[in-house]
Backbone bond lengths (Angstrom), bond angles and torsions (degrees), N, CA, C in turn:
res aa  C-N    CA-C-N  psi(-1)  N-CA   C-N-CA  omega(-1)  CA-C   N-CA-C  phi
1 X - - - 1.445 - - 1.526 107.83 -
2 X 1.340 116.10 142.37 1.461 121.23 -178.20 1.523 110.59 -112.87
3 X 1.301 116.04 151.67 1.467 123.68 177.43 1.523 108.27 -70.53
4 X 1.326 116.54 131.93 1.452 120.57 -178.25 1.523 113.13 -79.54
5 X 1.328 117.90 -4.12 1.468 120.87 177.39 1.524 110.31 -101.13
6 X 1.340 116.90 -57.97 1.454 119.33 -175.37 1.530 113.09 -96.15
7 X 1.324 118.26 -18.76 1.459 121.14 177.14 1.518 114.31 88.22
8 X 1.339 118.03 -3.29 1.467 120.16 179.37 1.520 110.98 -74.18
9 X 1.320 115.88 156.58 1.451 121.31 177.32 1.528 108.55 -70.16
10 X 1.328 116.24 134.73 1.461 120.06 -177.69 1.526 108.41 -88.43
11 X 1.348 115.00 119.04 1.459 122.36 175.50 1.512 106.61 -104.71
12 X 1.311 116.81 126.94 1.463 119.42 -179.55 1.523 110.73 91.42
13 X 1.320 115.01 -140.86 1.460 120.76 -173.24 1.526 111.11 -82.97
14 X 1.345 116.21 136.91 1.462 120.32 173.11 1.524 108.24 -100.09
15 X 1.315 116.70 156.23 1.455 122.46 -177.19 1.525 110.17 -122.25
16 X 1.321 115.65 140.70 1.466 121.41 171.35 1.516 105.31 -94.31
17 X 1.339 115.54 118.18 1.454 120.93 -173.83 1.528 109.65 -128.52
18 X 1.339 116.18 144.32 1.460 121.78 175.34 1.521 107.01 -98.92
19 X 1.356 115.37 113.97 1.465 121.11 177.61 1.526 106.51 -124.08
20 X 1.327 116.02 117.37 1.460 122.66 -178.68 1.526 111.88 49.34
21 X 1.327 116.48 51.45 1.464 125.88 177.47 1.530 114.37 65.50
22 X 1.305 117.05 16.48 1.467 120.65 177.56 1.524 108.40 -116.80
23 X 1.340 116.44 131.26 1.459 120.76 177.02 1.515 107.68 -86.73
24 X 1.330 115.33 120.68 1.462 120.89 -176.60 1.520 110.40 -126.96
25 X 1.329 116.13 150.89 1.455 122.27 173.15 1.525 106.33 -98.77
26 X 1.335 116.19 117.28 1.462 120.41 -171.75 1.523 111.09 -131.17
27 X 1.320 113.38 169.47 1.468 120.19 177.02 1.532 109.26 -83.03
28 X 1.337 116.44 176.08 1.463 121.77 -178.63 1.524 112.89 -63.32
29 X 1.350 118.60 -34.65 1.463 121.43 -179.06 1.527 111.51 -70.42
30 X 1.337 116.54 -39.27 1.472 120.24 -177.51 1.522 112.39 -82.42
31 X 1.339 117.58 -12.70 1.463 120.75 -179.01 1.514 111.71 -64.90
32 X 1.341 117.75 -23.69 1.465 120.56 -178.60 1.538 112.21 -73.76
33 X 1.334 118.10 -11.55 1.470 121.40 -178.80 1.530 112.99 -84.03
34 X 1.316 117.15 -6.43 1.459 120.17 -179.01 1.508 110.75 -144.05
35 X 1.324 115.80 -170.27 1.462 120.02 177.95 1.523 108.74 -105.64
36 X 1.316 115.02 137.88 1.461 120.72 -176.86 1.524 109.10 -73.05
37 X 1.335 115.19 133.25 1.471 122.01 -179.81 1.511 107.39 -105.79
38 X 1.306 114.89 127.30 1.457 119.05 178.34 1.510 108.38 -80.91
39 X 1.307 115.31 135.41 1.456 119.78 -179.10 1.524 109.53 -75.71
40 X 1.323 115.03 146.05 1.462 120.38 178.96 1.517 109.04 -70.97
41 X 1.329 113.79 148.32 1.460 118.61 178.32 1.509 109.40 -71.47
42 X 1.321 115.93 155.73 1.450 121.39 177.62 1.523 108.54 -65.87
43 X 1.356 117.67 151.88 1.462 119.67 -179.04 1.523 111.43 -61.15
44 X 1.350 114.30 143.77 1.461 119.32 179.81 1.516 110.05 -66.20
45 X 1.303 115.66 152.35 1.453 120.35 178.16 1.510 108.76 -123.24
46 X 1.324 115.38 155.21 1.456 120.00 177.31 1.522 108.30 -122.96
47 X 1.298 115.27 152.60 1.464 120.40 179.98 1.523 108.58 -97.35
48 X 1.319 116.37 133.29 1.455 121.36 176.69 1.517 109.13 -92.53
49 X 1.327 116.18 138.42 1.465 119.79 178.03 1.513 107.62 -87.31
50 X 1.303 115.06 106.06 1.463 120.65 177.84 1.518 108.08 -137.04
51 X 1.306 115.12 168.80 1.464 119.74 177.27 1.518 110.85 -75.01
52 X 1.328 115.22 -26.19 1.460 120.03 179.12 1.528 108.34 -76.60
53 X 1.330 117.34 172.11 1.460 119.20 177.61 1.540 110.63 -57.38
54 X 1.313 115.42 150.83 1.457 121.69 -175.52 1.525 111.32 -64.81
55 X 1.327 114.81 132.80 1.472 120.44 176.79 1.516 108.27 -111.88
56 X 1.295 115.55 147.84 1.447 121.14 176.42 1.522 108.30 -103.84
57 X 1.340 117.74 124.90 1.450 122.29 178.02 1.518 109.50 -119.33
58 X 1.343 117.48 140.36 1.457 118.55 177.28 1.530 110.10 -71.16
59 X 1.336 115.76 147.91 1.458 120.24 176.98 1.520 109.13 -70.60
60 X 1.317 116.37 139.74 1.459 120.26 178.37 1.518 108.94 -90.98
61 X 1.301 115.28 136.05 1.454 121.01 177.77 1.514 107.46 -96.37
62 X 1.316 116.26 131.84 1.456 120.05 -179.71 1.512 109.91 -68.89
63 X 1.313 115.39 143.98 1.462 121.68 179.15 1.520 109.22 -69.37
64 X 1.320 116.74 140.99 1.456 121.17 178.25 1.523 111.01 -77.17
65 X 1.328 117.43 -20.20 1.459 121.59 -178.86 1.521 109.06 -78.70
66 X 1.347 118.70 124.35 1.454 119.62 179.93 1.521 111.22 -71.33
67 X 1.317 114.42 152.71 1.456 118.98 177.69 1.521 108.22 -71.27
68 X 1.325 116.17 134.38 1.446 120.16 -179.31 1.515 109.16 -90.92
69 X 1.328 114.83 132.97 1.455 119.51 178.07 1.517 109.12 -72.84
70 X 1.306 114.64 137.02 1.462 118.94 179.87 1.520 108.79 -76.03
71 X 1.301 115.86 120.58 1.453 121.29 178.71 1.518 107.26 -105.99
72 X 1.317 114.68 130.92 1.452 118.55 -177.51 1.519 110.04 -63.52
73 X 1.311 115.40 142.64 1.454 120.02 179.46 1.522 111.30 -79.82
74 X 1.338 117.35 -4.68 1.457 120.53 179.52 1.518 112.14 -87.75
75 X 1.323 116.86 7.72 1.456 120.78 179.24 1.518 110.17 -93.84
76 X 1.327 115.34 145.15 1.454 119.60 175.74 1.515 108.97 -134.77
77 X 1.315 115.61 160.89 1.451 123.27 -177.39 1.522 109.95 -78.80
78 X 1.333 116.69 143.72 1.465 120.19 177.90 1.523 109.90 -67.04
79 X 1.332 116.09 161.73 1.464 122.12 -175.41 1.531 112.87 -56.27
80 X 1.312 118.59 -66.59 1.467 122.27 -173.95 1.524 110.02 -96.87
81 X 1.334 116.45 60.14 1.465 120.45 -177.11 1.519 111.82 -63.81
82 X 1.339 117.61 -36.36 1.463 120.82 -176.39 1.528 111.52 -64.38
83 X 1.316 116.92 -44.24 1.470 121.29 179.32 1.522 110.22 -67.77
84 X 1.324 116.20 -41.81 1.468 121.56 -179.88 1.521 110.82 -60.08
85 X 1.316 117.15 -44.56 1.468 121.79 -178.54 1.525 110.25 -64.93
86 X 1.342 116.17 -47.58 1.472 119.99 -178.39 1.525 110.98 -61.69
87 X 1.330 117.81 -45.44 1.461 121.04 -179.01 1.524 111.49 -63.98
88 X 1.323 117.89 -41.55 1.467 121.54 179.38 1.526 110.88 -65.87
89 X 1.331 116.47 -40.73 1.468 119.80 179.01 1.525 110.60 -63.87
90 X 1.326 116.70 -45.11 1.468 120.38 -179.52 1.523 111.12 -67.34
91 X 1.335 117.69 -37.18 1.463 122.10 179.39 1.526 110.72 -61.55
92 X 1.353 116.60 -39.76 1.468 121.04 179.36 1.526 112.17 -80.97
93 X 1.336 117.23 -8.71 1.460 121.01 177.62 1.515 114.31 78.47
94 X 1.331 117.41 24.11 1.464 121.21 179.49 1.516 109.58 -90.53
95 X 1.327 115.66 141.65 1.465 120.30 168.49 1.525 106.92 -86.85
96 X 1.319 116.46 171.82 1.468 119.57 177.29 1.526 110.39 -60.18
97 X 1.333 115.81 -39.03 1.467 120.50 -179.10 1.523 111.16 -65.20
98 X 1.353 116.29 -42.34 1.468 119.96 179.34 1.525 111.06 -61.27
99 X 1.323 115.32 -47.70 1.458 119.99 -179.39 1.527 110.89 -64.45
100 X 1.338 116.23 -39.09 1.458 120.52 178.18 1.520 112.28 -60.93
101 X 1.334 116.15 -41.18 1.463 120.31 178.27 1.527 111.24 -67.45
102 X 1.324 116.99 -38.82 1.462 121.24 -178.02 1.531 112.46 -64.50
103 X 1.327 116.56 -38.83 1.470 119.30 -175.39 1.526 112.79 -109.43
104 X 1.320 117.42 7.46 1.472 123.40 177.92 1.525 111.82 58.07
105 X 1.325 115.49 51.93 1.455 121.69 176.98 1.515 109.36 -129.51
106 X 1.335 115.43 157.23 1.454 120.38 179.03 1.523 109.86 -74.36
107 X 1.330 115.42 147.56 1.456 121.86 179.08 1.525 109.95 -62.75
108 X 1.328 116.84 -38.82 1.467 120.39 -178.55 1.531 111.15 -62.19
109 X 1.335 117.19 -36.90 1.461 120.89 178.53 1.527 109.80 -66.02
110 X 1.335 115.91 -44.09 1.467 119.70 -179.47 1.525 111.26 -63.11
111 X 1.334 117.02 -40.45 1.464 120.05 179.36 1.526 111.10 -65.15
112 X 1.335 117.01 -39.77 1.468 120.04 178.77 1.521 111.24 -65.65
113 X 1.331 116.88 -37.81 1.458 120.54 179.08 1.530 109.78 -66.63
114 X 1.342 116.44 -42.77 1.466 120.29 -178.55 1.526 112.80 -67.30
115 X 1.316 117.24 -29.93 1.465 119.33 178.83 1.526 111.97 -87.94
116 X 1.311 117.57 -6.12 1.458 121.21 177.94 1.517 113.33 84.71
117 X 1.323 117.15 7.16 1.471 120.37 178.85 1.520 111.54 -76.18
118 X 1.342 116.09 -18.84 1.459 120.60 -178.44 1.528 108.30 -136.81
119 X 1.321 115.73 140.81 1.460 121.13 176.34 1.522 108.02 -98.86
120 X 1.327 118.50 125.81 1.469 119.24 -179.26 1.515 111.24 -71.41
121 X 1.334 116.29 144.69 1.460 119.86 174.76 1.529 107.97 -76.81
122 X 1.316 116.47 176.07 1.471 120.25 -176.46 1.522 112.49 -61.43
123 X 1.326 117.29 -35.16 1.466 121.33 -178.76 1.524 110.62 -66.14
124 X 1.328 116.55 -47.43 1.461 120.93 179.75 1.523 110.14 -67.19
125 X 1.321 117.38 -39.77 1.461 120.82 179.41 1.534 110.40 -62.15
126 X 1.319 116.70 -38.99 1.464 120.79 178.27 1.523 110.65 -65.04
127 X 1.332 117.52 -42.27 1.467 121.16 177.31 1.523 110.77 -60.54
128 X 1.335 116.15 -44.74 1.463 120.85 -179.70 1.528 111.29 -65.09
129 X 1.326 116.79 -38.30 1.468 120.33 178.03 1.523 110.91 -59.44
130 X 1.314 116.74 -45.85 1.467 120.54 -177.40 1.526 111.63 -69.82
131 X 1.331 116.95 -41.59 1.462 120.14 -176.46 1.535 111.70 -71.69
132 X 1.331 117.27 -38.64 1.461 121.30 -175.08 1.524 113.29 -99.01
133 X 1.335 116.82 -3.90 1.463 122.59 -179.55 1.530 111.27 55.43
134 X 1.344 115.13 51.24 1.458 122.10 178.10 1.517 109.36 -129.85
135 X 1.312 117.19 171.50 1.458 122.35 179.00 1.522 108.21 -112.92
136 X 1.339 116.87 114.84 1.457 122.06 179.55 1.519 112.36 -110.90
137 X 1.316 117.05 -32.63 1.463 121.62 -178.23 1.523 109.71 -102.70
138 X 1.317 116.10 125.25 1.459 121.75 178.43 1.521 108.54 -126.02
139 X 1.320 115.20 163.54 1.462 119.45 178.41 1.520 109.47 -62.14
140 X 1.307 115.74 137.83 1.458 120.53 -179.36 1.521 109.19 -67.68
141 X 1.313 115.17 130.69 1.466 119.14 177.93 1.520 107.48 -91.58
142 X 1.297 114.58 118.33 1.457 119.00 -178.85 1.515 108.29 -83.00
143 X 1.303 115.57 110.45 1.447 120.30 179.58 1.515 108.91 -77.55
144 X 1.331 114.64 130.73 1.454 118.49 179.29 1.517 107.95 -85.49
145 X 1.285 115.38 120.20 1.458 121.44 179.82 1.522 107.42 -89.42
146 X 1.324 116.92 121.52 1.466 117.36 -179.66 1.514 110.38 -66.01
147 X 1.321 113.82 136.98 1.460 118.68 -179.28 1.517 108.74 -75.55
148 X 1.269 115.87 131.91 1.452 121.13 179.96 1.520 108.75 -72.88
149 X 1.322 114.77 134.56 1.451 118.55 178.23 1.516 108.83 -73.58
150 X 1.301 115.63 136.62 1.457 119.85 -179.41 1.532 107.56 -84.62
151 X 1.292 114.08 113.42 1.461 119.36 179.57 1.522 108.09 -107.02
152 X 1.324 115.66 138.24 1.456 116.73 177.97 1.522 109.51 -65.65
153 X 1.294 113.85 130.68 1.447 119.74 -178.78 1.522 107.92 -89.53
154 X 1.305 114.54 126.89 1.465 117.15 178.40 1.518 107.78 -81.36
155 X 1.290 115.12 119.47 1.458 120.54 -178.72 1.523 108.12 -146.45
156 X 1.261 114.90 166.86 1.455 118.75 178.31 1.515 108.76 -80.02
157 X 1.317 118.38 147.52 1.462 120.60 -178.63 1.530 111.16 -65.82
158 X 1.345 114.26 142.74 1.461 120.52 177.79 1.516 109.01 -92.91
159 X 1.316 116.01 176.66 1.465 120.19 178.07 1.522 110.80 -61.71
160 X 1.318 116.62 -38.25 1.461 121.16 178.75 1.515 111.32 -62.45
161 X 1.355 115.46 -42.00 1.465 119.08 177.63 1.524 110.80 -61.88
162 X 1.326 117.06 -41.12 1.458 121.10 -179.09 1.520 111.27 -64.47
163 X 1.340 116.97 -39.10 1.463 120.80 179.18 1.523 109.19 -65.10
164 X 1.336 117.37 -41.75 1.465 121.09 179.27 1.523 110.16 -63.37
165 X 1.321 116.45 -42.93 1.469 120.25 178.99 1.526 110.49 -62.75
166 X 1.330 116.16 -41.92 1.462 120.89 -179.34 1.526 110.41 -63.38
167 X 1.360 117.31 -40.63 1.466 121.26 179.50 1.519 110.18 -63.97
168 X 1.329 117.45 -41.39 1.463 121.05 -179.47 1.525 110.68 -63.38
169 X 1.317 116.79 -41.51 1.472 120.54 -179.53 1.519 110.65 -63.61
170 X 1.337 116.99 -43.03 1.466 119.75 -179.12 1.530 110.64 -68.02
171 X 1.337 118.25 -36.23 1.461 121.37 177.52 1.522 110.21 -64.89
172 X 1.328 115.69 -42.45 1.474 119.21 179.44 1.535 110.64 -62.59
173 X 1.319 117.48 -40.62 1.460 121.82 -179.21 1.522 110.98 -65.72
174 X 1.382 117.24 -40.61 1.468 119.71 -178.72 1.532 109.55 -70.03
175 X 1.311 118.35 -34.61 1.462 120.82 178.90 1.529 110.04 -68.36
176 X 1.305 118.31 -36.81 1.457 122.53 -179.69 1.527 109.98 -68.25
177 X 1.325 116.20 -39.07 1.474 119.95 -179.10 1.525 109.91 -66.63
178 X 1.359 116.95 -38.88 1.466 120.50 -178.52 1.511 111.43 -69.76
179 X 1.288 121.12 -26.97 1.458 123.58 -176.45 1.471 114.07 -79.52
């Protein structure tokens, strides 16, 4: 192993040192140029009680990211969501700050939603529904679009139409001659 500062081969003990915010493995002479960093201990292990020989497994650390609830994509926002949100908030006596703290959202976002300048996504709408005890997301209504009737368009024949007509006439003539 070589020293990451001077490049010499390290004989004996190597040191983990912090030099200008960089963790380096250095020799004893170069270790004085930085502060020694203590290495973290290996992760703890636990023993499982089984009939087989004991195995050591590392402890799992829970993810800091919360699990996101699956929201159906068939949900849509109600028409006057901005008015509904404002009225429900005022009815419960919450200020923007109170509501923001309850649902972990910024006050500026809540104000934009209430004024209609911003449309809340499904996640925010769900938070608002629970905090204000209102219904914002409803099943999407699939509007049936009437199929347009295909009407023949009266137009003048194109060159392609004329070629097709000419081919049909010649086919009819050859069939008549063969009969």
